[in-house]
C-alpha positions in Angstrom: 34.5 27.0 -48.0 36.1 25.2 -44.9 33.7 23.7 -42.5 33.6 25.5 -38.8 35.9 25.2 -36.2 34.4 22.7 -34.0 35.1 20.2 -31.4 33.9 16.6 -32.6 35.6 13.9 -30.7 37.6 10.9 -33.0 35.3 9.3 -34.7 32.3 11.4 -34.7 30.9 14.2 -36.9 29.7 17.8 -36.9 26.9 19.3 -37.9 28.2 22.5 -38.4 29.7 21.3 -41.3 26.8 19.5 -42.5 24.3 22.5 -41.7 26.2 25.7 -41.9 25.5 26.2 -45.2 21.9 26.0 -45.1 19.5 29.0 -45.4 18.4 29.8 -41.7 14.9 30.5 -42.6 12.3 30.9 -45.0 10.4 34.1 -45.5 11.8 35.3 -42.1 13.8 38.7 -41.3 16.9 38.0 -40.0 17.8 38.4 -36.3 21.0 38.1 -34.2 19.7 34.4 -32.6 19.9 33.0 -36.2 23.5 34.2 -37.1 25.2 31.1 -35.2 25.1 27.1 -36.4 24.3 24.2 -34.8 27.4 22.5 -33.1 26.4 19.2 -32.1 28.5 15.9 -31.9 27.2 12.9 -32.9 29.6 10.0 -32.2 29.8 7.2 -34.4 30.5 4.1 -31.6 29.4 3.6 -28.1 25.5 2.5 -29.3 25.0 5.5 -30.7 26.2 7.7 -27.8 25.5 11.3 -28.1 27.4 14.1 -26.6 27.8 18.2 -27.0 30.2 20.2 -26.0 29.4 24.2 -25.4 27.0 24.1 -28.9 25.8 27.6 -30.0 22.2 28.3 -30.5 21.0 26.0 -33.0 19.8 27.2 -35.6 19.2 24.3 -38.6 15.8 23.3 -40.2 17.4 20.4 -42.0 16.4 16.9 -41.2 18.7 15.2 -38.8 19.0 11.1 -38.1 18.6 10.8 -34.4 19.2 7.5 -32.8 15.6 5.4 -32.3 14.6 2.7 -29.9 11.4 1.2 -28.7 10.1 0.3 -25.3 8.5 -2.6 -24.2 5.0 -1.8 -25.1 5.5 -0.3 -28.8 6.7 3.4 -27.6 9.4 5.1 -30.0 11.8 7.7 -28.7 14.5 9.9 -30.1 17.6 10.5 -28.2 17.9 14.4 -28.2 21.2 15.8 -28.1 22.5 18.1 -25.3 22.7 22.1 -26.3 22.0 25.5 -26.2 18.9 27.2 -27.8 16.9 30.8 -27.7 13.8 29.9 -25.9 10.6 31.9 -26.0 10.1 34.7 -28.1 10.1 38.7 -28.3 10.9 40.3 -24.7 10.7 36.9 -22.9 13.3 35.0 -25.3 16.1 33.9 -23.3 19.5 31.7 -23.9 19.1 28.1 -22.1 21.3 25.4 -22.0 20.4 21.5 -21.7 23.6 19.6 -20.1 22.4 16.4 -21.0 21.0 14.5 -23.8 17.1 13.0 -23.4 14.9 10.4 -24.9 12.0 12.2 -26.2 8.4 10.5 -27.5 8.3 10.3 -31.1 4.9 10.2 -30.7 1.9 11.8 -28.1 0.9 8.7 -26.0 -1.9 6.7 -27.8 -5.4 5.5 -26.4 -4.0 1.9 -26.7 -1.1 2.6 -24.9 -3.0 4.3 -22.5 -5.3 1.9 -21.6 -2.4 -0.6 -21.9 -0.7 0.6 -18.4 -3.4 2.5 -17.1 -6.5 -0.2 -18.0 -8.8 2.8 -18.9 -9.4 4.6 -21.8 -10.8 8.2 -20.9 -10.9 10.0 -24.7 -13.5 11.5 -26.0 -12.5 11.2 -29.7 -12.1 7.4 -29.5 -9.3 5.6 -31.5 -6.5 3.2 -30.7 -4.1 5.4 -32.5 -5.6 8.6 -31.7 -3.9 10.7 -29.1 -5.1 9.9 -25.3 -6.7 13.0 -24.0 -9.2 13.7 -20.8 -6.0 13.4 -18.8 -5.2 15.8 -16.5 -1.5 16.3 -15.4 -1.7 13.9 -12.1 -2.6 11.1 -14.5 0.1 12.0 -17.1 2.3 11.9 -14.2 0.9 8.5 -13.0 1.6 6.8 -16.3 4.9 7.8 -16.0 4.9 5.8 -12.8 3.4 2.9 -13.8 5.1 2.9 -16.8 8.2 2.9 -15.3 7.0 0.0 -12.8 6.4 -2.2 -15.7 9.2 -5.0 -15.1 10.6 -4.8 -18.7 11.1 -1.0 -18.1 12.3 -1.6 -14.7 14.9 -4.4 -16.3 16.0 -1.8 -18.7 16.3 1.0 -16.1 13.9 3.4 -17.6 12.3 5.6 -15.6 9.6 7.8 -17.5 8.4 11.6 -16.5 6.8 14.4 -18.5 9.5 16.7 -20.5 10.5 20.0 -18.7 8.9 22.9 -20.7 12.6 23.6 -21.8 13.1 20.1 -23.1 9.7 20.4 -25.0 10.4 23.4 -26.7 13.7 22.1 -27.5 12.7 19.6 -29.0 9.9 21.0 -30.9 12.2 23.5 -32.7 14.8 21.0 -33.5 17.2 23.5 -34.2 14.8 26.5 -35.5 14.3 30.0 -34.5 11.0 30.4 -36.5 7.8 30.5 -35.4 7.3 27.0 -36.0 9.4 23.9 -36.3 9.4 24.1 -40.2 9.7 28.0 -40.5 7.1 30.6 -40.7 5.1 30.3 -43.9 1.5 29.7 -41.7 0.3 28.2 -45.8 2.5 25.0 -44.8 0.9 24.7 -41.0 -1.2 21.9 -42.1 1.2 19.6 -43.6 2.5 19.3 -39.9 -0.3 19.9 -37.7 -4.1 18.8 -37.1 -5.5 22.2 -36.3 -8.9 24.2 -36.6 -8.6 24.7 -40.4 -8.4 20.7 -41.4 -9.1 18.7 -37.9 -13.0 18.7 -38.6 -13.1 19.3 -34.4 -11.2 16.1 -33.5 -8.5 14.4 -33.1 -6.0 12.4 -35.3 -4.2 9.2 -35.4 -0.5 10.2 -34.1 1.7 10.5 -36.9 -0.7 11.8 -39.8 1.2 15.0 -40.5 4.9 15.5 -41.3 7.4 15.5 -38.7 10.0 17.9 -37.3 13.0 17.9 -38.7 14.4 15.7 -35.6 11.6 13.0 -36.4 8.8 14.1 -34.1 5.8 14.2 -34.7 2.1 16.6 -33.8 4.1 18.8 -31.7 2.0 21.7 -33.3 -1.7 20.7 -33.1 -3.6 17.7 -32.5 -3.8 17.6 -28.5 -1.9 19.9 -25.5 0.8 18.3 -24.3 1.7 18.2 -20.3 4.9 19.6 -19.4 6.5 18.5 -16.1 7.2 22.4 -14.7 4.9 24.8 -12.9 3.8 27.7 -14.8 5.0 31.1 -14.0 7.5 34.0 -15.5 10.3 32.8 -17.6 13.8 34.0 -15.3 15.7 36.6 -16.6 19.2 36.1 -18.5 20.9 32.7 -19.4 20.1 29.7 -17.8 21.1 25.9 -17.5 18.7 23.0 -17.2 15.5 25.1 -16.4 13.0 23.2 -14.3 10.4 26.0 -14.2 8.8 28.1 -11.6 9.6 27.5 -8.0 6.2 28.6 -6.7 2.2 28.3 -8.2 0.4 25.3 -8.9 -0.8 25.6 -12.5 1.0 23.5 -14.6 2.6 24.0 -18.2 1.3 22.5 -21.4 2.5 23.2 -25.3 1.8 22.6 -28.9 -2.2 23.8 -29.0 -4.6 21.3 -30.2 -7.2 20.3 -33.0 -9.0 23.4 -31.9 -6.7 26.2 -32.2 -5.5 28.6 -34.7 -1.9 28.0 -36.3 -0.9 31.6 -34.1 -1.4 29.5 -30.6 0.2 26.5 -31.8 3.6 28.0 -32.1 6.8 26.9 -30.8 6.9 29.5 -28.0 3.5 29.9 -27.2 2.4 28.4 -23.4 -0.4 27.6 -21.5 -1.2 26.8 -17.5 -3.8 24.9 -16.0 -4.1 23.3 -13.0 -2.6 19.7 -12.4 -6.3 17.8 -11.8 -7.8 20.0 -14.8 -9.3 17.5 -17.5 -10.5 18.0 -21.1 -10.6 16.3 -24.3 -7.8 18.3 -25.8 -5.3 17.8 -23.4 -2.8 14.7 -23.6 0.6 14.3 -23.3 3.8 12.9 -24.8 6.9 11.3 -22.5 10.2 11.5 -22.2 13.2 9.8 -20.2 16.8 10.2 -19.5 19.3 7.9 -20.8 20.7 5.2 -18.5 23.9 6.2 -16.8 23.4 10.2 -17.6 
């Protein structure tokens, strides 16, 4: 079979061909959103630069090696390519285009990292490698600000922030359109997430379960993750680079936590809480836009 048409630039390779012949889902009924292929051009020159030229909806769950970097305090990031995907589910499903690549934390922010930047550890379930929790949205934003002000990060031009809700779901799905980043079979959920059936009512060190196809850990379960956006109704129709509701006080958090069932940790499931709210199942991960974007 000839590879699908793709506009990969010279020196790059196209995931359409690598992924186009793979099964779309496991144990799921086919729907129109699952009939496209992921088409993201990875350029092999220029320090691992990623670009995307109007890629169709992403659907593959196969592992893809994305460029990884580490910052001055040991936080790891994956460079997530720009692209299109179907955000939400059911009547709320809508097409979203992200026009710029972004870096996403491989792990939830740990207690050791939070304490190194903020000087305190508010967590109930103590453990240096456990995700920090009992942090509000405001605390998470302040962490991003202080991390960005570290001399090594300023020199590197890194400005940290919380991911937008669209970035979070796009990174969580990693090319899938199923309930979870690994498919629809809930019997596999414990392989990827700390949740009510296996967490023993507490958090666990980050990275202890399987990653999704883009090499990101704990997007399902362990702790809720604050996002940048205000919580509100999704827009109708196709949108580009959404940043959430224009009005409202609550902020989005995603991914579920150690005390929730699998169905409440789905890729599309969303919550909203007021920005000063703190609880021992609320944490976060950080993102940033690459320099020059």
